C-alpha positions, 0 to 999 in steps of 0.5 A: 154882205152877210152877217157876222156871228159873235162867239159864245152868243148864238142869238146875236147876228151883227152887220159889223165885225166884232173888232170894229165895235168899241170894247164897252159896246161889245161887253154890253151886247154880251150882257144883253145876250144872256137875258133869258127872254131874248129870242134874238139880237141884231146889231147894225153897222152904226152900233155904239155904246148906249144906256141900257142897250147899245145904240144900233140894236134890234132886240126880239123878245117873246112875252117880255119887253125891256124899256131900256131896249127902247131908250129915253128918246121914245119915237126918235126918227126921221122925216124927208120930203122931195121938193119941186125946187132944183139945186140951181134954183136955190139962192146963193146965200142960204143964211136968211133961210137958216135964220127963218127956220131957226125962228119958226122951229124952236131948238135946244131946250126951247119950245113954242108959246102954247099949241102951234097953229099952222093954218088951214092947209095943215089942219089935219096935222093940228087935228092929230095933235089935238086928238093926241093931247085929248088922251094925255090924262090917260098917261101914268099919274106922275107925268100929268103935270107935264102937259103944258111943257109937252104941248109947247115942245110938240113941233120943236127940234130939241138938242143933241144930234137932232136937225133940220136940213136942206139937201140936194140929191146927186140928180139936183133935186132939193129935199127937206129932211129932219131928225127929232124925238119925243122931247122931255115928255118921252124922257119922263115917261121912259125914265119912270117906267125903267125905274119901275122895271128895275124895282120888280123882283124878277129883274134883280139880276138884270139891272139896266136891262130889266123887263116887263112881262106880258100879262102884267099890269106893269107891261100894259101900263108901259106899252100904253104910255110908250105908244102914246109917246111914239105917236107924240114924236111922229106928230111933232115931226109932222108939225115941224115938217109943216113949219119947215115947208112954210119957211121954205115956200116963202123963198120961192114962187111955187113949191110942190112936194112928193116922196114923203118919208117918215120913220121911227128909229127908237121904238117898239113893234109887234111882229111875227117871224117864222110863225112866232109872235115877237115884241121887237125893239129898235134902238137906233134902227129903222124898219126895212121890210120889203118896200119900206122907205127910210132915211139914214142920215150921216153926221152934221153936214155930211148928208143922208141916204134915202133907202128902200127896205129889202125885207131881210128876215135875218135882220128882223127886217131892220137897218141902221138909223144913221152913221153912228158915233165913233167917239163920245161927246166929251171925247169929241170936245176934247179932240176937235176945235171950232176951227176943225168944225168950220173946216169939216162943214165947209160949204154948208150953211150951219152953226160953226161954234163951240156949242156944236163941236160934239156934233162934228163929222169927225166924231161919227163913222163914215155914212158911206161905209155904214151903207155899204155894210148893209147892202143886203138890208136896204137899197139906196134910192137917193144920196142927199148932200147937205146944203143947210143944217139947223142943229138943236 
C-alpha cells in the first residue's frame, strides 16, 4: 500500500483515495492544510469529519499546537490483555458476566462513588491514580471545582463508542479489550483551552484550528493540562482493566495474563523526523513506530485487530485508530432499527436496544478494509472476534 496525494495540498498524504472521503471531511482537510504552522498532515483510512480537525488525522507542526487537532476526548485510547482462558472454557451463557461487568464498571454518565479501591494486587494502579490527583490543583483555575467528579469518573467507561469486550482470536485465545477516554475532565480542559486559543489575535483567520505558539504562556499552560489529562485517561484505563480482570476471574478457577497492550489515539507527542523537532497530534490515530503494539477496533460486535507498528516515517509512524464512522449518529438512528441492531450483532452478548442503535456495525466502515489499506504501516498480530460487549 502506498499513500495518495491530495491535489493542491502538497503537505498532505492519505492512506485512502480522496473520492472515498466524505465531501465535508475533504474540505476540512484542505482547510487544515492551509494553516501556516503545519509541516505535514497524514490522513488515515478510517478518516471522517470531526470538530476542528478530521478524525483519523496526524498533524505535525513546528513551534505550534492546535488544541482542536487533539479534540475534546484527550487521551482516548485502547487497552487489551491476553488471558490464559481458551474459547472452549467460556460459559455458554455470557449474560451473567456482562451483568457483573456493568455493575463493576460504570457506563454512560455514571461514575464511582468516590475513589475506587482495588485491593492489594492492584496497589500500583491506585498509587498512580493518587499521585495524579495530588497534582490536580496545578491545573488551570477554572476546572478546580471538577476534582470530585473527575475522581468519581476515573475508572468509568463513559458513553458513545467506548466499550469493554471479551473477545477470542482466530487461534481460540480469549482477550479482554476496552476503549475509553478522559471523561468530563478531559472535555472541560480541552474546551477551555480551545476557547483561549480562539481569543488570541494571531488566530483570527483560523477559527476552529486556532493554535498556541511555542514560547508563550498559553502554550505552556495548555501542554501542562493536556499531559495531565492524557495521564488521567491512561490511569482510568488501567483501573478499568483491573476491575475487568477481577470480574473475569470470578468466573474461572485461575486466570493468567500476558501481552498487555495500552495505547492512546487522541494525544500529543514530541517527535523528530528528518532531524526536525515536531509537535505531533494524533486525533483518531495510534503511534506505529517499529515494534509498537497497538489495538485497532472495529464497530460494536465486529471485533478488533492487535497490530505491530512497522515504523513508516511517511505516516509519521502512525496508523488508524479504528474502523471509522461512515455515517453520523443522527443518520444511523434514522437509517437503522433495533431489529437491524439485533441482526447485525447476532451471536454477541450485548445491548440490543434503541440507546445504542447509533453504534450499529452498519454505521461504520469495514474494519478489514481499513486494515488492508495500511499494510505498510502495521502488521497484524491477532484478529479478535467479539463475544461480549459492554457499551457506554
